[in-house]
C-alpha positions, 0 to 999 in steps of 0.5 A: 791722343795723350797731352801732358799739362806742366803747370805748377798752379793746381787750379790751373792744371786741373782746368787744362785736364778737365777741359782736354779730357772733356774733348776726349784727349787722355791727360796727364799732369805734372806740378814742376818741370822735373816731374813733367820731364819724367813723364814725358819720358815715360808716357810720350805724350803726343803734345806738352802744354807747359808753363814757363815759370814753374819751380825747380825746372822752368819751362825752357829748361824742360824743352831744352832737355826734351830736345836733347833726346831724339825720342822726345825731340820731336814732341810738340811743345806749347808754352803758356805763361802770364809773362809778357815781355818782349824777351820772354816771348822771343825766347819762347 
């Protein structure tokens, strides 16, 4: 299985990638929403893990773009974030 991790913090991204690789997953890392969107369209991962607050294109925008394409619309998507407001949680 292939997992795409979109996270701007290099230490956090590498931690995700290392843990998932250790469990036998093929991993792809992206440092921002634009790169993540490109990788999702190119690699067609089985799962996307995405930070909400990333530079350029935030996680909500990445998800919106992916859902507009029938090929990527079906990819399961998990948000990770340090945001804890009710509005952010509802939006996610």
